[in-house]
N, CA, C and O atoms as a GROMACS GRO file, in nm:
protein
  600
    1MET      N    1   4.070  -3.917   2.691
    1MET     CA    2   3.981  -3.903   2.576
    1MET      C    3   4.065  -3.873   2.450
    1MET      O    4   4.163  -3.799   2.456
    2LEU      N    5   4.024  -3.932   2.339
    2LEU     CA    6   4.092  -3.909   2.212
    2LEU      C    7   4.049  -3.776   2.152
    2LEU      O    8   3.943  -3.724   2.189
    3ASP      N    9   4.127  -3.720   2.062
    3ASP     CA   10   4.085  -3.599   1.993
    3ASP      C   11   4.117  -3.610   1.845
    3ASP      O   12   4.180  -3.706   1.800
    4LYS      N   13   4.072  -3.510   1.767
    4LYS     CA   14   4.083  -3.515   1.622
    4LYS      C   15   4.226  -3.523   1.572
    4LYS      O   16   4.250  -3.569   1.460
    5TYR      N   17   4.323  -3.480   1.653
    5TYR     CA   18   4.462  -3.481   1.610
    5TYR      C   19   4.521  -3.621   1.612
    5TYR      O   20   4.634  -3.640   1.566
    6GLU      N   21   4.449  -3.717   1.663
    6GLU     CA   22   4.496  -3.855   1.664
    6GLU      C   23   4.445  -3.934   1.543
    6GLU      O   24   4.473  -4.053   1.532
    7LEU      N   25   4.372  -3.870   1.453
    7LEU     CA   26   4.321  -3.938   1.335
    7LEU      C   27   4.431  -3.956   1.232
    7LEU      O   28   4.508  -3.864   1.204
    8LYS      N   29   4.438  -4.077   1.174
    8LYS     CA   30   4.533  -4.105   1.067
    8LYS      C   31   4.478  -4.048   0.936
    8LYS      O   32   4.356  -4.030   0.923
    9PRO      N   33   4.565  -4.020   0.837
    9PRO     CA   34   4.516  -3.977   0.706
    9PRO      C   35   4.432  -4.087   0.641
    9PRO      O   36   4.438  -4.203   0.681
   10CYS      N   37   4.354  -4.050   0.542
   10CYS     CA   38   4.270  -4.146   0.471
   10CYS      C   39   4.358  -4.257   0.413
   10CYS      O   40   4.457  -4.228   0.346
   11PRO      N   41   4.324  -4.384   0.436
   11PRO     CA   42   4.405  -4.494   0.383
   11PRO      C   43   4.392  -4.512   0.232
   11PRO      O   44   4.473  -4.583   0.172
   12PHE      N   45   4.294  -4.449   0.171
   12PHE     CA   46   4.272  -4.466   0.028
   12PHE      C   47   4.333  -4.354  -0.056
   12PHE      O   48   4.386  -4.379  -0.164
   13CYS      N   49   4.324  -4.230  -0.006
   13CYS     CA   50   4.374  -4.119  -0.088
   13CYS      C   51   4.475  -4.031  -0.014
   13CYS      O   52   4.538  -3.945  -0.076
   14GLY      N   53   4.491  -4.051   0.117
   14GLY     CA   54   4.587  -3.974   0.195
   14GLY      C   55   4.537  -3.838   0.243
   14GLY      O   56   4.612  -3.765   0.308
   15SER      N   57   4.412  -3.803   0.212
   15SER     CA   58   4.357  -3.674   0.256
   15SER      C   59   4.332  -3.673   0.406
   15SER      O   60   4.329  -3.778   0.471
   16GLU      N   61   4.313  -3.554   0.459
   16GLU     CA   62   4.283  -3.540   0.601
   16GLU      C   63   4.139  -3.583   0.629
   16GLU      O   64   4.050  -3.559   0.548
   17PRO      N   65   4.117  -3.648   0.742
   17PRO     CA   66   3.980  -3.685   0.779
   17PRO      C   67   3.909  -3.570   0.852
   17PRO      O   68   3.973  -3.475   0.897
   18ARG      N   69   3.778  -3.581   0.861
   18ARG     CA   70   3.700  -3.484   0.939
   18ARG      C   71   3.582  -3.557   1.001
   18ARG      O   72   3.547  -3.667   0.958
   19PHE      N   73   3.523  -3.496   1.102
   19PHE     CA   74   3.406  -3.555   1.166
   19PHE      C   75   3.280  -3.510   1.094
   19PHE      O   76   3.272  -3.399   1.042
   20TRP      N   77   3.182  -3.598   1.093
   20TRP     CA   78   3.050  -3.565   1.040
   20TRP      C   79   2.949  -3.610   1.143
   20TRP      O   80   2.949  -3.725   1.185
   21GLU      N   81   2.863  -3.519   1.184
   21GLU     CA   82   2.761  -3.553   1.282
   21GLU      C   83   2.624  -3.528   1.223
   21GLU      O   84   2.594  -3.420   1.173
   22GLY      N   85   2.540  -3.633   1.230
   22GLY     CA   86   2.402  -3.620   1.186
   22GLY      C   87   2.314  -3.590   1.305
   22GLY      O   88   2.345  -3.628   1.418
   23GLU      N   89   2.204  -3.522   1.280
   23GLU     CA   90   2.117  -3.484   1.390
   23GLU      C   91   2.061  -3.605   1.464
   23GLU      O   92   2.046  -3.602   1.586
   24TYR      N   93   2.030  -3.712   1.391
   24TYR     CA   94   1.970  -3.830   1.453
   24TYR      C   95   2.053  -3.956   1.436
   24TYR      O   96   2.014  -4.062   1.485
   25CYS      N   97   2.164  -3.947   1.367
   25CYS     CA   98   2.232  -4.072   1.332
   25CYS      C   99   2.376  -4.082   1.382
   25CYS      O  100   2.456  -4.155   1.322
   26GLY      N  101   2.411  -4.012   1.485
   26GLY     CA  102   2.543  -4.033   1.544
   26GLY      C  103   2.654  -3.956   1.474
   26GLY      O  104   2.631  -3.854   1.409
   27ILE      N  105   2.775  -4.008   1.490
   27ILE     CA  106   2.895  -3.940   1.442
   27ILE      C  107   2.978  -4.036   1.357
   27ILE      O  108   2.982  -4.156   1.384
   28SER      N  109   3.044  -3.982   1.256
   28SER     CA  110   3.132  -4.061   1.170
   28SER      C  111   3.259  -3.981   1.144
   28SER      O  112   3.260  -3.859   1.158
   29VAL      N  113   3.365  -4.051   1.107
   29VAL     CA  114   3.483  -3.986   1.053
   29VAL      C  115   3.478  -4.011   0.903
   29VAL      O  116   3.457  -4.124   0.859
   30VAL      N  117   3.496  -3.905   0.825
   30VAL     CA  118   3.488  -3.915   0.680
   30VAL      C  119   3.612  -3.851   0.618
   30VAL      O  120   3.676  -3.766   0.679
   31CYS      N  121   3.644  -3.893   0.499
   31CYS     CA  122   3.756  -3.833   0.425
   31CYS      C  123   3.714  -3.695   0.377
   31CYS      O  124   3.601  -3.677   0.331
   32SER      N  125   3.803  -3.597   0.386
   32SER     CA  126   3.771  -3.461   0.342
   32SER      C  127   3.769  -3.448   0.189
   32SER      O  128   3.721  -3.348   0.136
   33ASN      N  129   3.822  -3.549   0.119
   33ASN     CA  130   3.819  -3.550  -0.027
   33ASN      C  131   3.682  -3.603  -0.071
   33ASN      O  132   3.653  -3.721  -0.055
   34ASP      N  133   3.599  -3.516  -0.126
   34ASP     CA  134   3.462  -3.555  -0.163
   34ASP      C  135   3.456  -3.665  -0.268
   34ASP      O  136   3.356  -3.735  -0.279
   35GLU      N  137   3.564  -3.682  -0.346
   35GLU     CA  138   3.566  -3.786  -0.448
   35GLU      C  139   3.604  -3.922  -0.390
   35GLU      O  140   3.590  -4.023  -0.459
   36CYS      N  141   3.652  -3.926  -0.268
   36CYS     CA  142   3.699  -4.051  -0.207
   36CYS      C  143   3.585  -4.127  -0.140
   36CYS      O  144   3.567  -4.246  -0.166
   37ALA      N  145   3.509  -4.062  -0.057
   37ALA     CA  146   3.392  -4.118   0.011
   37ALA      C  147   3.422  -4.222   0.118
   37ALA      O  148   3.332  -4.296   0.157
   38ALA      N  149   3.544  -4.231   0.168
   38ALA     CA  150   3.573  -4.324   0.278
   38ALA      C  151   3.509  -4.271   0.405
   38ALA      O  152   3.514  -4.151   0.433
   39ASP      N  153   3.449  -4.360   0.482
   39ASP     CA  154   3.393  -4.320   0.611
   39ASP      C  155   3.389  -4.440   0.705
   39ASP      O  156   3.413  -4.553   0.663
   40THR      N  157   3.359  -4.414   0.831
   40THR     CA  158   3.360  -4.519   0.933
   40THR      C  159   3.224  -4.582   0.956
   40THR      O  160   3.213  -4.676   1.034
   41ARG      N  161   3.124  -4.533   0.892
   41ARG     CA  162   2.986  -4.566   0.923
   41ARG      C  163   2.952  -4.498   1.056
   41ARG      O  164   3.041  -4.442   1.120
   42THR      N  165   2.830  -4.503   1.096
   42THR     CA  166   2.786  -4.431   1.214
   42THR      C  167   2.838  -4.494   1.343
   42THR      O  168   2.833  -4.616   1.360
   43SER      N  169   2.885  -4.410   1.431
   43SER     CA  170   2.928  -4.451   1.564
   43SER      C  171   2.844  -4.375   1.665
   43SER      O  172   2.780  -4.275   1.632
   44PHE      N  173   2.844  -4.421   1.788
   44PHE     CA  174   2.766  -4.355   1.891
   44PHE      C  175   2.847  -4.257   1.974
   44PHE      O  176   2.791  -4.178   2.049
   45SER      N  177   2.979  -4.261   1.960
   45SER     CA  178   3.063  -4.166   2.032
   45SER      C  179   3.179  -4.123   1.945
   45SER      O  180   3.216  -4.192   1.850
   46ARG      N  181   3.237  -4.010   1.977
   46ARG     CA  182   3.352  -3.958   1.905
   46ARG      C  183   3.471  -4.053   1.919
   46ARG      O  184   3.541  -4.080   1.821
   47ASP      N  185   3.494  -4.105   2.039
   47ASP     CA  186   3.604  -4.200   2.061
   47ASP      C  187   3.588  -4.326   1.977
   47ASP      O  188   3.686  -4.376   1.921
   48GLU      N  189   3.466  -4.377   1.968
   48GLU     CA  190   3.440  -4.497   1.887
   48GLU      C  191   3.467  -4.468   1.739
   48GLU      O  192   3.525  -4.552   1.670
   49ALA      N  193   3.424  -4.350   1.691
   49ALA     CA  194   3.447  -4.313   1.551
   49ALA      C  195   3.597  -4.304   1.522
   49ALA      O  196   3.643  -4.348   1.416
   50ILE      N  197   3.673  -4.246   1.614
   50ILE     CA  198   3.818  -4.234   1.596
   50ILE      C  199   3.883  -4.373   1.590
   50ILE      O  200   3.967  -4.399   1.504
   51LYS      N  201   3.843  -4.460   1.681
   51LYS     CA  202   3.899  -4.596   1.683
   51LYS      C  203   3.866  -4.670   1.553
   51LYS      O  204   3.952  -4.739   1.497
   52ARG      N  205   3.743  -4.656   1.506
   52ARG     CA  206   3.705  -4.723   1.380
   52ARG      C  207   3.787  -4.669   1.263
   52ARG      O  208   3.835  -4.746   1.180
   53TRP      N  209   3.803  -4.536   1.255
   53TRP     CA  210   3.880  -4.477   1.146
   53TRP      C  211   4.025  -4.523   1.148
   53TRP      O  212   4.080  -4.561   1.044
   54ASN      N  213   4.085  -4.521   1.263
   54ASN     CA  214   4.227  -4.558   1.274
   54ASN      C  215   4.249  -4.708   1.259
   54ASN      O  216   4.360  -4.750   1.225
   55ARG      N  217   4.148  -4.790   1.282
   55ARG     CA  218   4.161  -4.936   1.268
   55ARG      C  219   4.169  -4.976   1.121
   55ARG      O  220   4.229  -5.079   1.090
   56ARG      N  221   4.112  -4.900   1.033
   56ARG     CA  222   4.120  -4.922   0.888
   56ARG      C  223   4.038  -5.040   0.839
   56ARG      O  224   4.066  -5.092   0.731
   57ALA      N  225   3.939  -5.082   0.912
   57ALA     CA  226   3.851  -5.188   0.866
   57ALA      C  227   3.718  -5.124   0.826
   57ALA      O  228   3.632  -5.103   0.911
   58PHE      N  229   3.701  -5.095   0.699
   58PHE     CA  230   3.584  -5.021   0.652
   58PHE      C  231   3.478  -5.108   0.587
   58PHE      O  232   3.375  -5.056   0.543
   59GLY      N  233   3.498  -5.235   0.579
   59GLY     CA  234   3.406  -5.319   0.505
   59GLY      C  235   3.455  -5.340   0.363
   59GLY      O  236   3.561  -5.290   0.326
   60TRP      N  237   3.379  -5.413   0.286
   60TRP     CA  238   3.421  -5.450   0.151
   60TRP      C  239   3.418  -5.332   0.057
   60TRP      O  240   3.323  -5.254   0.056
   61GLN      N  241   3.525  -5.320  -0.022
   61GLN     CA  242   3.540  -5.214  -0.122
   61GLN      C  243   3.555  -5.281  -0.259
   61GLN      O  244   3.599  -5.396  -0.265
   62PRO      N  245   3.521  -5.214  -0.369
   62PRO     CA  246   3.545  -5.271  -0.502
   62PRO      C  247   3.695  -5.297  -0.523
   62PRO      O  248   3.778  -5.216  -0.481
   63ILE      N  249   3.730  -5.408  -0.585
   63ILE     CA  250   3.871  -5.446  -0.602
   63ILE      C  251   3.948  -5.340  -0.679
   63ILE      O  252   4.070  -5.329  -0.662
   64GLU      N  253   3.883  -5.262  -0.763
   64GLU     CA  254   3.951  -5.158  -0.839
   64GLU      C  255   4.013  -5.051  -0.749
   64GLU      O  256   4.103  -4.979  -0.791
   65THR      N  257   3.964  -5.040  -0.625
   65THR     CA  258   4.016  -4.938  -0.532
   65THR      C  259   4.127  -4.994  -0.441
   65THR      O  260   4.180  -4.920  -0.358
   66ALA      N  261   4.161  -5.120  -0.455
   66ALA     CA  262   4.262  -5.183  -0.368
   66ALA      C  263   4.401  -5.130  -0.396
   66ALA      O  264   4.432  -5.094  -0.510
   67PRO      N  265   4.487  -5.125  -0.294
   67PRO     CA  266   4.624  -5.079  -0.315
   67PRO      C  267   4.702  -5.177  -0.403
   67PRO      O  268   4.683  -5.298  -0.394
   68LYS      N  269   4.788  -5.125  -0.487
   68LYS     CA  270   4.869  -5.208  -0.576
   68LYS      C  271   5.017  -5.185  -0.547
   68LYS      O  272   5.098  -5.175  -0.639
   69ASP      N  273   5.049  -5.178  -0.418
   69ASP     CA  274   5.186  -5.151  -0.375
   69ASP      C  275   5.254  -5.276  -0.319
   69ASP      O  276   5.365  -5.268  -0.265
   70GLY      N  277   5.190  -5.392  -0.332
   70GLY     CA  278   5.248  -5.516  -0.281
   70GLY      C  279   5.205  -5.551  -0.140
   70GLY      O  280   5.242  -5.657  -0.088
   71SER      N  281   5.128  -5.463  -0.075
   71SER     CA  282   5.082  -5.494   0.061
   71SER      C  283   4.969  -5.596   0.055
   71SER      O  284   4.890  -5.598  -0.040
   72TYR      N  285   4.961  -5.679   0.158
   72TYR     CA  286   4.857  -5.782   0.163
   72TYR      C  287   4.722  -5.723   0.204
   72TYR      O  288   4.715  -5.632   0.287
   73ILE      N  289   4.616  -5.776   0.143
   73ILE     CA  290   4.479  -5.736   0.173
   73ILE      C  291   4.394  -5.862   0.183
   73ILE      O  292   4.438  -5.970   0.144
   74LEU      N  293   4.274  -5.849   0.233
   74LEU     CA  294   4.177  -5.957   0.233
   74LEU      C  295   4.091  -5.938   0.110
   74LEU      O  296   4.026  -5.835   0.095
   75ALA      N  297   4.089  -6.037   0.021
   75ALA     CA  298   4.012  -6.028  -0.103
   75ALA      C  299   3.899  -6.130  -0.102
   75ALA      O  300   3.909  -6.234  -0.037
   76TRP      N  301   3.792  -6.098  -0.175
   76TRP     CA  302   3.679  -6.188  -0.188
   76TRP      C  303   3.641  -6.197  -0.335
   76TRP      O  304   3.642  -6.098  -0.407
   77GLY      N  305   3.607  -6.318  -0.378
   77GLY     CA  306   3.557  -6.341  -0.513
   77GLY      C  307   3.454  -6.452  -0.509
   77GLY      O  308   3.463  -6.540  -0.423
   78PRO      N  309   3.357  -6.451  -0.598
   78PRO     CA  310   3.251  -6.552  -0.596
   78PRO      C  311   3.302  -6.694  -0.621
   78PRO      O  312   3.235  -6.791  -0.584
   79ASP      N  313   3.419  -6.708  -0.685
   79ASP     CA  314   3.471  -6.841  -0.715
   79ASP      C  315   3.558  -6.900  -0.605
   79ASP      O  316   3.585  -7.020  -0.606
   80PHE      N  317   3.603  -6.817  -0.508
   80PHE     CA  318   3.694  -6.870  -0.406
   80PHE      C  319   3.663  -6.823  -0.265
   80PHE      O  320   3.725  -6.873  -0.171
   81GLY      N  321   3.571  -6.732  -0.244
   81GLY     CA  322   3.543  -6.680  -0.111
   81GLY      C  323   3.650  -6.581  -0.070
   81GLY      O  324   3.683  -6.492  -0.148
   82CYS      N  325   3.705  -6.595   0.050
   82CYS     CA  326   3.806  -6.502   0.102
   82CYS      C  327   3.946  -6.559   0.093
   82CYS      O  328   3.966  -6.679   0.111
   83SER      N  329   4.041  -6.473   0.065
   83SER     CA  330   4.181  -6.512   0.064
   83SER      C  331   4.267  -6.389   0.087
   83SER      O  332   4.228  -6.278   0.051
   84ILE      N  333   4.384  -6.408   0.146
   84ILE     CA  334   4.478  -6.298   0.163
   84ILE      C  335   4.563  -6.291   0.036
   84ILE      O  336   4.624  -6.390  -0.004
   85VAL      N  337   4.565  -6.174  -0.026
   85VAL     CA  338   4.636  -6.157  -0.153
   85VAL      C  339   4.717  -6.027  -0.153
   85VAL      O  340   4.702  -5.943  -0.064
   86ARG      N  341   4.802  -6.013  -0.254
   86ARG     CA  342   4.875  -5.889  -0.277
   86ARG      C  343   4.884  -5.868  -0.427
   86ARG      O  344   4.873  -5.963  -0.504
   87TRP      N  345   4.904  -5.743  -0.470
   87TRP     CA  346   4.922  -5.712  -0.611
   87TRP      C  347   5.066  -5.745  -0.648
   87TRP      O  348   5.159  -5.707  -0.577
   88PHE      N  349   5.081  -5.814  -0.757
   88PHE     CA  350   5.213  -5.853  -0.805
   88PHE      C  351   5.235  -5.788  -0.940
   88PHE      O  352   5.148  -5.793  -1.027
   89ASP      N  353   5.352  -5.728  -0.959
   89ASP     CA  354   5.387  -5.669  -1.088
   89ASP      C  355   5.522  -5.727  -1.129
   89ASP      O  356   5.626  -5.691  -1.072
   90GLU      N  357   5.521  -5.816  -1.228
   90GLU     CA  358   5.642  -5.885  -1.274
   90GLU      C  359   5.748  -5.787  -1.323
   90GLU      O  360   5.867  -5.813  -1.310
   91ARG      N  361   5.704  -5.676  -1.378
   91ARG     CA  362   5.800  -5.577  -1.429
   91ARG      C  363   5.880  -5.514  -1.316
   91ARG      O  364   5.992  -5.468  -1.338
   92LYS      N  365   5.824  -5.512  -1.195
   92LYS     CA  366   5.894  -5.453  -1.081
   92LYS      C  367   5.960  -5.559  -0.994
   92LYS      O  368   6.066  -5.534  -0.936
   93SER      N  369   5.897  -5.678  -0.983
   93SER     CA  370   5.943  -5.779  -0.888
   93SER      C  371   6.012  -5.898  -0.949
   93SER      O  372   6.071  -5.979  -0.877
   94GLY      N  373   6.008  -5.913  -1.080
   94GLY     CA  374   6.059  -6.034  -1.142
   94GLY      C  375   5.947  -6.137  -1.148
   94GLY      O  376   5.842  -6.118  -1.086
   95PRO      N  377   5.966  -6.244  -1.222
   95PRO     CA  378   5.860  -6.344  -1.240
   95PRO      C  379   5.824  -6.416  -1.111
   95PRO      O  380   5.906  -6.430  -1.021
   96VAL      N  381   5.698  -6.461  -1.105
   96VAL     CA  382   5.649  -6.537  -0.990
   96VAL      C  383   5.720  -6.671  -0.983
   96VAL      O  384   5.763  -6.714  -0.877
   97TYR      N  385   5.731  -6.735  -1.097
   97TYR     CA  386   5.794  -6.867  -1.104
   97TYR      C  387   5.936  -6.854  -1.157
   97TYR      O  388   5.974  -6.747  -1.205
   98GLY      N  389   6.014  -6.959  -1.150
   98GLY     CA  390   6.155  -6.955  -1.190
   98GLY      C  391   6.177  -6.899  -1.328
   98GLY      O  392   6.130  -6.956  -1.426
   99ALA      N  393   6.247  -6.789  -1.339
   99ALA     CA  394   6.274  -6.724  -1.467
   99ALA      C  395   6.368  -6.806  -1.553
   99ALA      O  396   6.375  -6.786  -1.674
  100ASP      N  397   6.440  -6.900  -1.491
  100ASP     CA  398   6.534  -6.980  -1.567
  100ASP      C  399   6.466  -7.090  -1.648
  100ASP      O  400   6.529  -7.153  -1.732
  101SER      N  401   6.338  -7.113  -1.624
  101SER     CA  402   6.265  -7.217  -1.695
  101SER      C  403   6.206  -7.159  -1.823
  101SER      O  404   6.141  -7.054  -1.820
  102ILE      N  405   6.227  -7.226  -1.935
  102ILE     CA  406   6.173  -7.180  -2.063
  102ILE      C  407   6.022  -7.192  -2.066
  102ILE      O  408   5.956  -7.122  -2.143
  103ASN      N  409   5.966  -7.280  -1.982
  103ASN     CA  410   5.821  -7.298  -1.977
  103ASN      C  411   5.755  -7.214  -1.869
  103ASN      O  412   5.635  -7.229  -1.844
  104ALA      N  413   5.831  -7.127  -1.805
  104ALA     CA  414   5.775  -7.045  -1.697
  104ALA      C  415   5.666  -6.954  -1.752
  104ALA      O  416   5.684  -6.889  -1.855
  105PRO      N  417   5.552  -6.949  -1.684
  105PRO     CA  418   5.445  -6.860  -1.730
  105PRO      C  419   5.479  -6.715  -1.702
  105PRO      O  420   5.564  -6.683  -1.619
  106SER      N  421   5.412  -6.628  -1.773
  106SER     CA  422   5.428  -6.485  -1.752
  106SER      C  423   5.296  -6.429  -1.703
  106SER      O  424   5.194  -6.439  -1.771
  107MET      N  425   5.297  -6.371  -1.585
  107MET     CA  426   5.176  -6.314  -1.530
  107MET      C  427   5.169  -6.165  -1.556
  107MET      O  428   5.059  -6.108  -1.556
  108GLN      N  429   5.281  -6.099  -1.577
  108GLN     CA  430   5.291  -5.954  -1.591
  108GLN      C  431   5.248  -5.884  -1.462
  108GLN      O  432   5.333  -5.831  -1.390
  109SER      N  433   5.119  -5.882  -1.432
  109SER     CA  434   5.073  -5.824  -1.306
  109SER      C  435   4.938  -5.885  -1.272
  109SER      O  436   4.865  -5.931  -1.360
  110GLY      N  437   4.905  -5.884  -1.144
  110GLY     CA  438   4.777  -5.938  -1.100
  110GLY      C  439   4.780  -5.971  -0.952
  110GLY      O  440   4.877  -5.941  -0.883
  111TRP      N  441   4.674  -6.033  -0.905
  111TRP     CA  442   4.660  -6.068  -0.764
  111TRP      C  443   4.718  -6.206  -0.740
  111TRP      O  444   4.694  -6.299  -0.817
  112ILE      N  445   4.795  -6.218  -0.634
  112ILE     CA  446   4.858  -6.344  -0.598
  112ILE      C  447   4.840  -6.366  -0.449
  112ILE      O  448   4.853  -6.273  -0.369
  113GLY      N  449   4.809  -6.491  -0.411
  113GLY     CA  450   4.783  -6.523  -0.271
  113GLY      C  451   4.910  -6.533  -0.189
  113GLY      O  452   5.020  -6.540  -0.242
  114ASP      N  453   4.892  -6.536  -0.058
  114ASP     CA  454   5.008  -6.546   0.031
  114ASP      C  455   5.076  -6.681   0.018
  114ASP      O  456   5.189  -6.698   0.064
  115ASN      N  457   5.008  -6.778  -0.043
  115ASN     CA  458   5.069  -6.909  -0.069
  115ASN      C  459   5.107  -6.924  -0.216
  115ASN      O  460   5.122  -7.036  -0.266
  116GLU      N  461   5.123  -6.811  -0.286
  116GLU     CA  462   5.158  -6.804  -0.428
  116GLU      C  463   5.046  -6.852  -0.521
  116GLU      O  464   5.070  -6.873  -0.640
  117GLU      N  465   4.926  -6.871  -0.467
  117GLU     CA  466   4.811  -6.904  -0.552
  117GLU      C  467   4.778  -6.782  -0.637
  117GLU      O  468   4.774  -6.670  -0.586
  118VAL      N  469   4.755  -6.803  -0.765
  118VAL     CA  470   4.734  -6.692  -0.857
  118VAL      C  471   4.585  -6.664  -0.874
  118VAL      O  472   4.505  -6.755  -0.896
  119PHE      N  473   4.549  -6.536  -0.864
  119PHE     CA  474   4.411  -6.492  -0.881
  119PHE      C  475   4.400  -6.399  -1.001
  119PHE      O  476   4.323  -6.302  -0.998
  120SER      N  477   4.474  -6.427  -1.105
  120SER     CA  478   4.474  -6.343  -1.224
  120SER      C  479   4.502  -6.430  -1.346
  120SER      O  480   4.520  -6.551  -1.334
  121THR      N  481   4.507  -6.368  -1.461
  121THR     CA  482   4.535  -6.439  -1.585
  121THR      C  483   4.684  -6.467  -1.599
  121THR      O  484   4.767  -6.379  -1.574
  122ILE      N  485   4.718  -6.589  -1.639
  122ILE     CA  486   4.858  -6.628  -1.661
  122ILE      C  487   4.874  -6.665  -1.808
  122ILE      O  488   4.795  -6.743  -1.861
  123GLU      N  489   4.975  -6.610  -1.871
  123GLU     CA  490   5.005  -6.642  -2.011
  123GLU      C  491   5.133  -6.725  -2.016
  123GLU      O  492   5.234  -6.686  -1.957
  124PHE      N  493   5.130  -6.838  -2.086
  124PHE     CA  494   5.246  -6.924  -2.101
  124PHE      C  495   5.318  -6.892  -2.232
  124PHE      O  496   5.256  -6.840  -2.325
  125PRO      N  497   5.448  -6.921  -2.241
  125PRO     CA  498   5.524  -6.892  -2.364
  125PRO      C  499   5.464  -6.955  -2.490
  125PRO      O  500   5.482  -6.902  -2.600
  126ASP      N  501   5.392  -7.066  -2.475
  126ASP     CA  502   5.334  -7.130  -2.594
  126ASP      C  503   5.203  -7.064  -2.637
  126ASP      O  504   5.140  -7.109  -2.732
  127GLY      N  505   5.162  -6.957  -2.566
  127GLY     CA  506   5.039  -6.886  -2.602
  127GLY      C  507   4.916  -6.930  -2.525
  127GLY      O  508   4.813  -6.864  -2.533
  128SER      N  509   4.925  -7.040  -2.450
  128SER     CA  510   4.808  -7.083  -2.373
  128SER      C  511   4.788  -6.988  -2.254
  128SER      O  512   4.882  -6.926  -2.205
  129VAL      N  513   4.663  -6.978  -2.211
  129VAL     CA  514   4.626  -6.884  -2.106
  129VAL      C  515   4.541  -6.957  -2.001
  129VAL      O  516   4.454  -7.037  -2.035
  130ILE      N  517   4.567  -6.927  -1.875
  130ILE     CA  518   4.483  -6.975  -1.765
  130ILE      C  519   4.427  -6.853  -1.696
  130ILE      O  520   4.502  -6.766  -1.651
  131LYS      N  521   4.296  -6.845  -1.688
  131LYS     CA  522   4.233  -6.733  -1.619
  131LYS      C  523   4.199  -6.777  -1.478
  131LYS      O  524   4.115  -6.864  -1.458
  132GLY      N  525   4.265  -6.717  -1.381
  132GLY     CA  526   4.242  -6.750  -1.241
  132GLY      C  527   4.113  -6.687  -1.190
  132GLY      O  528   4.054  -6.602  -1.256
  133ALA      N  529   4.072  -6.730  -1.074
  133ALA     CA  530   3.954  -6.672  -1.010
  133ALA      C  531   3.984  -6.526  -0.977
  133ALA      O  532   4.086  -6.496  -0.915
  134GLN      N  533   3.898  -6.438  -1.016
  134GLN     CA  534   3.922  -6.296  -0.998
  134GLN      C  535   3.854  -6.243  -0.871
  134GLN      O  536   3.735  -6.266  -0.851
  135PRO      N  537   3.929  -6.172  -0.787
  135PRO     CA  538   3.864  -6.108  -0.673
  135PRO      C  539   3.778  -5.992  -0.722
  135PRO      O  540   3.812  -5.924  -0.818
  136THR      N  541   3.667  -5.970  -0.654
  136THR     CA  542   3.578  -5.860  -0.689
  136THR      C  543   3.573  -5.753  -0.581
  136THR      O  544   3.535  -5.639  -0.608
  137HIS      N  545   3.611  -5.789  -0.458
  137HIS     CA  546   3.607  -5.696  -0.345
  137HIS      C  547   3.728  -5.716  -0.255
  137HIS      O  548   3.794  -5.820  -0.261
  138TRP      N  549   3.755  -5.618  -0.171
  138TRP     CA  550   3.868  -5.626  -0.080
  138TRP      C  551   3.841  -5.543   0.045
  138TRP      O  552   3.751  -5.460   0.048
  139MET      N  553   3.921  -5.569   0.148
  139MET     CA  554   3.925  -5.484   0.266
  139MET      C  555   4.063  -5.494   0.328
  139MET      O  556   4.133  -5.594   0.308
  140PRO      N  557   4.103  -5.391   0.403
  140PRO     CA  558   4.234  -5.398   0.467
  140PRO      C  559   4.237  -5.510   0.570
  140PRO      O  560   4.134  -5.544   0.629
  141LEU      N  561   4.353  -5.566   0.592
  141LEU     CA  562   4.367  -5.663   0.700
  141LEU      C  563   4.356  -5.590   0.833
  141LEU      O  564   4.401  -5.476   0.844
  142PRO      N  565   4.297  -5.653   0.933
  142PRO     CA  566   4.288  -5.587   1.064
  142PRO      C  567   4.425  -5.577   1.129
  142PRO      O  568   4.517  -5.652   1.096
  143GLU      N  569   4.437  -5.485   1.221
  143GLU     CA  570   4.561  -5.475   1.300
  143GLU      C  571   4.572  -5.600   1.388
  143GLU      O  572   4.469  -5.650   1.433
  144PRO      N  573   4.690  -5.650   1.412
  144PRO     CA  574   4.703  -5.766   1.501
  144PRO      C  575   4.668  -5.727   1.644
  144PRO      O  576   4.679  -5.610   1.680
  145PRO      N  577   4.625  -5.823   1.724
  145PRO     CA  578   4.591  -5.790   1.863
  145PRO      C  579   4.715  -5.748   1.940
  145PRO      O  580   4.827  -5.787   1.908
  146GLU      N  581   4.693  -5.667   2.042
  146GLU     CA  582   4.803  -5.626   2.127
  146GLU      C  583   4.840  -5.741   2.219
  146GLU      O  584   4.755  -5.824   2.251
  147VAL      N  585   4.964  -5.746   2.262
  147VAL     CA  586   5.011  -5.851   2.352
  147VAL      C  587   4.928  -5.844   2.479
  147VAL      O  588   4.910  -5.737   2.537
  148GLY      N  589   4.878  -5.959   2.522
  148GLY     CA  590   4.798  -5.966   2.643
  148GLY      C  591   4.651  -5.942   2.620
  148GLY      O  592   4.571  -5.957   2.713
  149GLU      N  593   4.610  -5.905   2.497
  149GLU     CA  594   4.469  -5.881   2.467
  149GLU      C  595   4.398  -6.014   2.455
  149GLU      O  596   4.452  -6.109   2.400
  150LYS      N  597   4.276  -6.022   2.506
  150LYS     CA  598   4.199  -6.147   2.500
  150LYS      C  599   4.096  -6.140   2.391
  150LYS      O  600   4.022  -6.236   2.370
   0.00000   0.00000   0.00000
């Protein structure tokens, strides 16, 4: 049986998690930071709640709450549906496109797909701008299956 000491910290704010039990609605794991509001939704057992919390799949969150550390996430937007993206910051990583080209666009920062598809505004040296499809929601990528799992 699992216990509370196997819970990972909150993936959004790093606070410690805690259990919440409703009289009629089961058990959940929730973030102890009242301003964060991350939770697992209702589970029917303590073990199920722990597994849901540690799996990190909480459903769609507003894109403003997504991590901007370069890690990949699943993003959704009304113009493109779902795509795997990461936050890109040109000031930290260098330009997306060849910096040696005088016509290379400048993105500064924004969402970029795993295939280098841009989901943000791009500014070109001549002043022209292309506004990419903007994601509105995100969720963490699921953990990969274990070897031998069906």
